[in-house]
C-alpha positions in Angstrom: 68.8 144.9 118.0 71.3 143.2 115.7 73.3 140.3 117.1 76.6 141.5 115.6 78.6 138.6 117.0 76.2 135.9 115.6 75.9 137.6 112.2 79.6 138.2 111.6 80.6 134.8 112.9 78.2 133.1 110.5 79.4 135.2 107.5 83.1 134.5 108.1 82.4 130.7 108.5 80.5 130.7 105.2 83.3 132.6 103.5 85.9 130.0 104.6 83.7 127.3 103.0 83.3 129.4 99.8 87.1 130.0 99.3 87.8 126.3 100.0 85.4 125.3 97.3 87.1 127.7 94.8 90.5 126.3 95.5 89.2 122.7 95.1 87.8 123.6 91.8 91.2 124.9 90.6 92.8 121.7 91.8 90.2 119.6 90.0 90.9 121.5 86.8 94.6 120.5 87.1 93.7 116.8 87.5 94.6 116.9 91.2 92.5 115.0 93.8 94.0 117.1 96.6 91.7 117.8 99.6 91.9 120.1 102.6 93.0 118.6 105.9 90.7 120.1 108.5 92.1 120.9 111.9 89.5 121.9 114.5 90.2 123.5 117.8 88.0 125.0 120.5 88.2 128.5 119.0 88.0 127.8 115.3 89.1 125.7 112.4 91.9 125.9 110.0 92.3 123.9 106.8 95.5 123.1 104.9 95.8 121.9 101.3 98.8 120.6 99.4 98.0 120.1 95.8 99.2 120.5 92.2 98.1 124.2 92.0 98.5 125.3 95.6 101.8 123.9 96.9 100.6 124.9 100.4 97.4 126.8 101.3 95.8 127.7 104.6 92.3 128.9 105.1 91.4 129.6 108.7 88.3 130.7 110.6 88.5 131.8 114.2 86.2 133.0 117.0 88.4 134.0 119.9 87.5 135.5 123.3 89.8 136.5 126.0 91.7 139.3 127.8 94.5 141.2 126.2 97.9 141.3 128.0 98.4 144.6 129.7 101.1 146.0 127.4 99.4 144.8 124.2 96.1 146.2 125.3 97.5 149.7 125.1 97.7 149.3 121.3 94.0 148.4 121.0 91.0 150.8 120.9 88.3 150.3 123.6 90.5 148.7 126.2 91.0 151.6 128.6 88.5 150.3 131.2 88.3 146.6 130.2 90.9 144.5 128.4 88.4 141.7 127.4 87.7 141.2 123.7 85.7 139.1 121.3 86.9 138.5 117.7 86.0 136.5 114.6 87.5 136.4 111.2 89.0 134.5 108.2 92.6 134.4 107.2 93.9 133.0 103.9 97.4 132.4 102.5 97.9 130.6 99.2 101.4 129.6 98.1 101.2 128.4 94.5 103.3 125.6 93.0 103.9 127.5 89.8 106.3 130.5 90.3 104.3 132.4 87.6 101.3 132.5 89.9 101.5 135.1 92.7 101.1 134.2 96.4 97.8 135.5 97.6 96.9 136.7 101.1 93.6 137.9 102.6 92.1 138.4 106.0 89.1 140.1 107.4 88.1 140.3 111.1 85.5 141.8 113.4 86.8 142.7 116.9 84.7 143.9 119.9 86.2 145.5 123.0 84.7 148.6 124.5 84.4 149.5 120.8 83.8 147.3 117.8 85.5 147.5 114.4 86.5 145.7 111.2 89.9 145.2 109.7 91.5 143.3 106.9 92.9 143.4 103.4 94.0 141.7 100.2 97.5 141.6 98.8 99.5 139.7 96.2 103.2 138.7 96.0 104.3 137.8 92.5 107.9 136.5 91.9 108.3 138.3 88.6 107.2 141.7 87.3 104.0 141.4 85.4 102.3 144.6 84.4 99.2 142.9 83.1 98.7 141.0 86.3 99.2 144.0 88.5 96.8 146.1 86.5 94.1 143.4 86.5 94.6 142.9 90.3 94.4 146.5 91.2 91.5 147.3 88.8 89.5 144.6 90.5 90.2 146.1 93.9 89.6 149.7 92.8 86.2 148.9 91.3 85.1 147.1 94.4 86.3 149.8 96.8 84.8 152.7 94.8 81.4 150.9 94.8 81.4 151.7 98.5 83.3 155.0 98.8 85.4 156.9 96.2 88.2 157.4 98.7 88.6 153.8 99.9 90.9 152.5 97.2 93.3 155.4 97.3 93.5 155.4 101.1 93.6 151.6 101.6 96.1 151.1 98.7 98.4 153.6 100.4 98.0 152.0 103.7 98.8 148.6 102.2 102.0 149.8 100.5 103.1 151.2 103.8 102.0 148.2 105.8 103.7 145.5 103.7 107.0 147.2 103.7 110.2 145.5 104.9 112.3 148.2 106.5 115.4 146.1 106.8 115.2 145.2 103.1 113.9 148.6 102.0 111.4 147.0 99.8 107.6 146.3 99.5 106.7 142.6 99.9 104.7 142.3 96.7 102.5 144.5 94.5 100.4 145.8 97.3 96.6 145.7 97.4 94.4 147.2 100.1 94.7 147.2 103.9 92.4 148.8 106.5 92.0 148.5 110.3 89.9 150.0 113.1 87.1 150.6 110.7 84.1 151.7 112.8 82.3 154.4 110.9 78.9 152.8 110.4 78.5 149.1 111.3 76.2 148.0 108.5 78.1 149.9 105.8 81.4 148.7 107.1 80.2 145.1 107.3 78.8 145.3 103.7 82.2 146.5 102.6 84.0 143.7 104.4 81.7 141.1 102.8 82.5 142.6 99.4 86.2 142.4 100.2 85.8 138.7 100.9 83.8 137.9 97.7 86.3 140.0 95.6 89.2 137.9 97.0 87.4 134.7 96.1 87.0 136.1 92.5 90.7 137.0 92.4 91.7 133.5 93.5 89.6 131.9 90.8 90.4 134.3 87.9 94.1 135.0 88.4 95.2 131.5 89.4 93.2 129.8 86.6 94.8 132.2 84.0 98.4 131.5 85.1 98.6 128.1 86.7 99.4 126.3 83.5 102.3 128.6 82.4 105.6 127.0 81.9 108.5 127.7 84.3 112.1 126.7 84.8 114.2 125.5 87.7 115.7 129.0 87.8 112.1 130.4 88.2 111.5 128.0 91.1 114.7 129.2 92.7 113.6 132.8 92.5 110.3 131.8 94.0 112.0 130.2 97.0 114.0 133.4 97.6 110.9 135.5 97.4 109.2 133.2 99.9 112.1 134.0 102.3 111.0 137.6 102.2 107.5 136.5 103.0 108.7 134.6 106.1 110.7 137.6 107.3 107.7 139.9 107.0 105.2 137.6 108.7 107.4 136.9 111.7 108.8 140.4 112.2 106.0 142.8 111.3 102.6 141.2 110.5 99.8 142.5 112.8 97.7 139.4 112.4 100.6 137.2 113.6 101.2 139.4 116.6 97.5 139.6 117.4 97.1 135.9 117.3 100.2 135.2 119.5 99.1 137.8 122.0 95.5 136.5 122.3 95.9 132.8 122.9 95.5 131.8 119.3 96.3 128.4 117.9 100.0 128.6 117.0 99.7 126.2 114.1 96.8 128.2 112.7 98.7 131.4 113.1 101.8 130.1 111.4 100.0 128.3 108.6 100.9 131.4 106.5 104.5 130.1 106.3 105.4 128.7 102.8 106.2 125.0 102.4 109.8 125.9 101.8 112.0 129.0 101.4 115.6 130.0 100.8 118.0 132.7 101.8 121.2 133.6 100.0 
């Protein structure tokens, strides 16, 4: 019988290492000697970098066990008889120094209660309209998704657009991407898909950032970026499931809030 906990935990830990290596390669290309600051805690490890390319980036691995609070448990499958859970996953937020580079976000997770499922997604938040970037980003996701199931991209893109919507602003946070949750159709096929999502995000980080990190920008561009980051903060604190899940399951507060940008502005 497969040891699902051991297998998924090892995969996510390796993915954290892989994405960190990719970010360090980009920093090295820019002439930066920036390194990740590693913060370990009893239920995982999160790494923060502040460099020339990534003004602030966080790449976190977690492996958390516990019991859901009674009210929160009502929202979670498989907790009807037992509110205990086991979870592992990786979460990444990259806030670039250059406003021409989009902020990139990714997470995947495996959660076991009375049931077990995968969730996650990839999305991008540019500061400026860029049709070429948007097409490149979505084509990459579409190809990856359709290698697994022809309906995945259409369904998960729609879910992402609806998920990353700020009702009080009446706007989508960025250019979307894919989002999925409670994925428990076939464990092996679902895990293969989740692994591909992680590897695809790593490719997106390398390709998109390297293409745009040397583009020129102005003080006005930076001001627009700070205002856009304000929207990012609003969304993560008000609506993000990952933030709520972490805070309701005894997660490390600093690791959960590593998604916050280094600075932001509001009019």
